[in-house]
N, C-alpha and C positions, 0 to 999 in steps of 0.2 A: 776387891775387883781385880785381882791378879790372875794370871794364868794357872790352871791346875797342871799337874804332871801330864806330860804329853801322852803317855800310853794308857794311863789308868784313871782318868778323871771320872767323877760320878755324874754330876748334873751336866757337865759340858758334853758328855756323850749321849745324854738323854734328850737334848733339845730337838733333834730331828724327829724322833718318835712323838714328841709332844706336839708337833705341828698338827697332828691329826686329832688331838684331844680338844675338848671344849675348855673354855676359860674356867668354868666351874670345876671341871675335873682337875685342871692344873692347880687351882687354888686349894682344892682338897688335898692333892698330893703334897704340896708345900706345907700345908697345915699339919698333916700327919708327920712329915719328916721333922719339922721343927718342934712339934710337940714331943716326939720321941727324944730329940736332942735335949730339950728343956728338962725332961724328966730323968735324963740319964745322970750318972754320977758326975760330980764335979771333978774337973781335971786338975792335975797337979800344977801349981803356979810355976811358970818357967822364968828363968832369968832373962831380963831384957837384953837384947843384943848390944854388944859394945861397939863403939866407934873406933876406927883403926888409926886415922890420921890425927896428929896433935892439933888441938884447936881449943877455943874457949867458948863458953856460953856468954853471949853479949847482952841478951835480954830474955826475960821470961814473962809470958802472958798466960792467961788461962788456957788458951787453945794451942799455943806453940812456943817453942824455944827458938831463939835465933843463935845459930852456931857460927862462929867466926873463924874461918880458916886463913885469914889474911896473913901474908908474909911481909908486904910493904903497904904503907898508907897512901901512896901516890897512885894516880890513875883512876879510871872508871871502875866502880864497884859492880860486881856481878852477884845476883841472888839466884840460887838454885832452888826452885819451888818444887819440892818433892810431892808425891801423891799422898793424899790422906785417904787410904783405902784399907785393905785387909792387913797389910804388913807395915812395919814401921819404916820411918824415914832413913834408918841406917842402911837401907838398900843402896844408897849412894856412896857408902863408905864401908862396904861389907868386909873386905879383906885386902891384904897387900896384893897388888896386881889386879884387884877387882874393885877398885875404889874410883868412882867417877870424880869425887872431890879431889883426890890426889892427882888424877890424870889432868884435870882442869888446872890445878895449881902448878903442876910440873910443866905444863905446856905454856905457862906464862900469865895466868890470871892471878895477879898479885893480891887483889882485894876480892876475896871470895867468901860468900855467906850462904848458909843453908837453912831452910825451914825444917824444923823437927816438930811435926804435929804430935800433940799429946793425946794419949788414949782418953776417951771421954769418960767422965765420971757421971754419976746419977744427976748431979746438979747441972750438967751440961746437956741433958737430953733434949732440951728445947732449942738449942742453938741451931741456926740455919746457915745457908750459904752466905748471907749478908754478914754474919758475925765473923766468918772466916776471911772474907774479903776485906772487912774493916781491919782485922788484925794484920793481914798482909800489908795493908796500907801503913799501919803503924810501924811494921818492920822496915819498910822502904823509907819512911820518913826518918827512922832511927839511923839507917845507913847513910842517907843523904842522896836524894834523887838529883839527876836522872841515873838510873841503873840499867845494866844489861840484865835481862830476865830470861832464865832457862826454866821451862816447864816440862816436867816429866809426867806422862800419862794423865791421871786426873789433875795433877798440878799444872798440866798444859792448858786445859780449857780455863782454869782459874787465872793463869798468867795472861791468856789472850783477853779474857773478859776484863781483867784489871787494866791491861794496856789500852783497851777501848774506853774504859771509864776514866782513866787518868793518863791520857796520851803523852802529856808533858813530862811524866815521871819515868818513862821507859825509853831508853836510847836504841837498843837492839833487842830482838826477841827470838829465842830458840824454842821450838816445840818438838818434843821427841815422843813418839808413840802416844799422841794425845787425841782423844775423841772430840772432834769439832763439829762435823756434819754426820750425825749418826745414820742418816738415810742415804748417804752417798754410796754405801756398799754394806752388805751384811757382814757381821762377825759372829762367832758363837755367842758372845755375851749379848750383843744387840738383838740377835735372833731369839735368844731365850727370853729377854724382856718383852719382845713383841708378842710372844705367844702366852705370856703370863698375865693373869688377872691382877689388877692393882691390889686386890685383897690379899694376895700372897705376900706382897712386900709389907703391907700393914701388919700382917700376922707376924712377920719377922720382928718388927718393932714391938708389938704387943708382948710377945714371948720374952723379949729382953727388958721388959718394964720401961720402955721408952728408949732403949739403946739397941744398937745392932752389935751383938756380942761376937767378936772376931773368932773366939775359940770354938763357938758353935757353928758359925758360917764355914769355917775351915773344914769341919767334918762333912758338911753337905757338899761343899764346892769341890773338894778333892782330897786325896789321901794325905796324911801328915808327912809322909816321906816319899820322895820321888826315887825312881830307879837310878842306880849309879850312872848308867849311860846317859840318862836325861840330864843329870846334874852336870856331867862333863860337857855335854853339848851346849847347855845353856851358858855355863861359865866359860866356854871355849878354853878348857883347861889344857895346858901343855905338859902337865905331869903324866908320867906313865900310869895307866889305869890301876896297876897293882902296887904302886909305890906308897910309902908312908905319907908323903906330902899330899898325894891325891886323897888318901883316906882322911887326913886332917881337914882338907878343904871341903870334902863332902860332909863330914860331921858338922863343920861350921855352918854349911848351908842348911842342913837339916834343922839345926838349932835356930837359925834365923827364920826359916820358913815356919817353924812350929809356934813362934811367938807372934801374937797378933794384937791389934789395937781394936778398941771398941769405938763405934761411931755414934754421934747423936742421932736419934731416930728422925728428928725433923730434917737434919742435913741429908741423911740417906734418902728419905722419901722425896725431897726436893730434887735431888740428882736424878732419881728414877723418873720422876714425873716431868721435870722441866727439860732434861737433856735427852733421855731415852724415849719417853712416850711422845713428847711434843716437839722435840728437836729445836728448842727455843733459841739456842745460841746461833745456829745457822739460819733460822728463819727470821731473826731480827725481832723477836718478841720477848727476849729474856730481860727481866728487870733485876737490877742490882743496885743497892745503895741509893735508892730513891729515883732511879731513872731507867728508861729502856736502853739497853746496850746496843749501840750501832757499831758493828765491826769496821765500818768504813772510816771510823775515827782513827783506826790504826794505820799509821803511815811509816812506822819504824821498819828498818830492814828486818827481813824475816828468813830464818833458816828452819826448814822442815825435815826431820829425820824420821824415817819409817823403817820398820822391820818387815822384810818380805814374808816371813812366816809368823807374823804377829797373831797370836790366838785371841787377843783381847781387842785390839784396834786395827781394823782394816786400813791399809795405807791410804785408800781413797777417803776415808773418814778424816784423816789428817790433812791430806793435800788439798781438800776442798777449801781450806783456809786461804789459799792463794787467790781465789775468786771473790772472797768475802771481804777482804781488806783493801785499803787504798794504797798500800805499799807499791812504789813503782816496780815494774817487772825486773828492772836491772838490779834491784836490791833484794831479790828473792832467790834463795837456793833451796832445791829439793834433792834429797839423797835417800835412796833405798839401799839397805844393807841386808845381807844374808844372815838373818837371825830371828829368834822368837822375841817375845815381848821383853822379858827381863834381861835378855841378852843385850838389849840396847843400853842398859845402865850398868850391867855387871859383867858382861863378856870381856875377856882379857884382850882379844884382838880388836874389838870395837873400841875399847878404851884407848888402846895403843895407837890406832890408825885414824879413826874417824873423829874422835873428840878433839885431838890436837888440831885437826883441820878446822873444826868449829871455832876453836880458840883463835886460830889465825884469822878466820872470817870476822870474829868479834873485834879483833884489834886493828883490822885494816880500815881505812877511811871508807865511808859509805859510798862515795862516788866511784870507788874502785871495785865495788861488788858487781858481779855480772850474774845474770840469771842462768842457771844451769841445772839440769836434772840428770842425775847419773845413778846407776846401780853399782854399788860397791860389792863385788863378788869376793867372798871370803871362803876359803876351804873349810869343810866340815870338821868339827872337833872330833877327837877320838871318843 
C-alpha cells in the first residue's frame, strides 16, 4: 500500500476513470489483471534489502523480528512500528543519510527498537489483525512498558489502536502518514477502494492461494523502477544528479523498491473491509483482542506528522486523530511537511530537520508540550 512512482503509475492513474464504471466492471478488470499476473512467468528471486545501522535482533516471532538499535540501557524505550504493507521494514534504515532509525538515535533516543514484519508464508495465510496486535504486545512486554510508540503509515493505525487497547503501556505516541479516519478526505488509495467491489480484493487473495503476493501487486500498482527525478525528489537527495554517489543511491532505491513482502490474505481483507470500507477505527466500531476499541482511552501526548503531497494518506485522514482521542490539547502537536509519502520516512532533509524535533518533543516533560500546528516548508529536491 505504498505510493507508486509519481509520473507513471498504473492503477493510481486509473481510479478517476473507474469512478464511472460499475462495481462489476471494476471487479472484472481486477480479475483479468490478476489472472494475467498469476499466469505470467515467475520473477527472479531478489535479495532482501540490508539494514544500514548496526543493531541486533532481540526477539523473533512468527510474524515479526524485534530489532534493537539501543546505545544505552537507561531512559524510556521507543518502539518504531513500521508498516506491514507492500515493502519491507528496512524502509526506516534504507541508507546512510536516509535512515530514520539512525536519525532518531543520533538525535538522542538511546533505547530504540524497530518492528521488522516478516513476509507471510503459506502457513500464515489465515493470520489476521489480532495476531499482529498480539505480537506487537509481546514485543512491548519484552522491551518493558511504558514505551514511546512511533507508528509509520499502516503501522500508525496499529500503534493508535494498540495505545487505545493498552493505554498504560504507551507514554507518548507519534503518528506519521497514518490513515486514521479514511472518510475525512479522499486520497488516491481510499478513492480506489471506494469504487472497487469487495470481490476484486478477494480475487487478489484467491489468486495468491490465501496470500497477497507482493511481487504480483507491485506490477499492478506501479512500475518496478521510478524515474531518476522521482527518486531524487522522494529521497531529497543532495548529490548532483549525474554523480556516481547519486547513481549508487538510485540503484539502492530501485533494489529496495523491487523487493516486496507477502501479506496474509485474512489480514489484508480485514484492513480493506474494516479500515477502508467501514472506517471502523474512526467510527468507534473496530474490535481488537476481544474488545471494541475506544480511541478516547488514548490520553498520551500525541505528535501528528503529515506530508503535504502524500499520495497514500491525505493529511486530514491523519489529523482527524486529534478529535478522536482524549489527549489534552496542550499535549498535541500537528506538523505538515513539504514531501510525498515515503519522503516522511526516507527523505534526507525531513530526517535531518523534522525528526530531531520529534525526538526533542519525546524527551521533554508532557506538561511542557504546547499545541501547535505548523507547515514546515522545505525547498524542492533536484
